[in-house]
C-alpha positions, 0 to 999 in steps of 0.5 A: 408894466414889468412884475419883479417877482419879490417884494417890490413896491406898487410905486417902484413898479409905477416908477420903473415903468415910465423909465423904459426907452423908446426905440425901433420896435420889432415883433420877433425875439432876436438872440444876439450872441454877444460873447461865446468865450471862456476863461481862455482869453481868446481874442475872437471870443468875448466872455459868456454874454447873450441878449435878447432883444424884442420891442426896443428893448434888449435884455442881456443874459451874463456879463462876460468881459467886453459885453459892452463894447459888443452890444455897441459892435452889435448895435452899430454893424446890425442895426440894433438900436436897443444895444446901443450902451446907454439902453443896456438896464436889463442883467440876468446872471447866471452864477457867479464864476469871473467869466460870467461877471467880469463885464458886471462893472462895465455894463454898471459903469460905462452906460452911466457914462455915455448917458443912460439915466435910469436904472440897471436891473440886475438879477442873480444868486445869492451873492449878486448883491454882495458883488454889485456893492462891492464893486462900488466901493472898487469904482468910489473914486471914479464914481465921486469924480465923475458924479461931483467933479467937472462932468457932472453926471446924475447918479440916477443912471448909475443906480442898480438895483438887485434882484437875487432870485429862487427857481421860477418867474423872476421877471415878466413885462409886456415883451418877456418872461423869465423863468430861472432854472436850476442847473448842475454846475459842480459845487455852485449851491446857485447856477440858473439857465434861464428860459425866456419867452419874447416875442413868440419864441421860446429860447432857452440859455443853458449858462454853464451846466453839466448835463441838467433833466431840468433844462432839457425838459424846459427847452421841448422843441423850443425855437431856440436852445443856447448851450454850452459845450465841450469836445468828447473827444480831447475831454477822451485823451485827458487822464483819469485825474484830470476829468473830474472837474469838467464831467461835474461842471460842463457838458460834452459834445456826446452829453448834448447830443443826448440832450438836443436829440430829446428836446429837439430845439429848431436850433441849437447855439453852441457857446463857452464852447471848450475846444481842449486845444486850437479852435481848428483842430476841433469840430465840435459841431460834427462831434455832436452830428454823430449822434444829432440831425438836427440844426445845429450851428456853432456860436460866434460873437456879434451872431444874431439867430 
């Protein structure tokens, strides 16, 4: 039975447990990169979104632009039925920047339209509930037409249960334990990374963050560290007046190399890559390898780790 950290009634827990969909089981947790991008509209990289799939259930972390279509593509391309749109029922948001949430109405509405019949559980920082309610308001005519018109869609699959979180364990079920870790994303009052224990693996997802000791401490020889990054080499060419933002909101290749050398992940996966130029002119992996020799890949959409 899922356990929510917060004031959730036992009756709701039982009702929710009975709605878990059946799917092909897998004992090993898989990390699926659904979107490795940034606010820059790169056609090859959808907005930030990572899925962890284990034992017949998918858990989404962030909902960047294109998330549902990427999930469906991964389901079809890699044979991961848990990522079919109507199976998307768990979403964890790192913070409320638009590039991480543009796909939220997509996760709310599209799976409902194609057959989801159970509520969507959303975990995120303060402000998530207001964002969800305002999105429902924005799409109120669509919702009315689909539920009251000739489609007759049941509203059960449209329901969104929002859990506004603090640091610590925020979710646990038979498959996973998810812990929220406050990270250092500039002036955001709340931004989180997530530590996930699933299928015998420990997986860390940074979200957007400048170097953050708490995140590095949580990793310590974790199986997979999915971490945002920007090019230190290109950043060095910026005028001093333009450096403040990225230095306080994000992590450079040089800084990430130091982090990885200390916490020694079994695999470092780069995402939310800021190249500050053409991709083919910037090699983030090479920059990191100047001072870090561990296993590393630059994440790409639809790759499985």
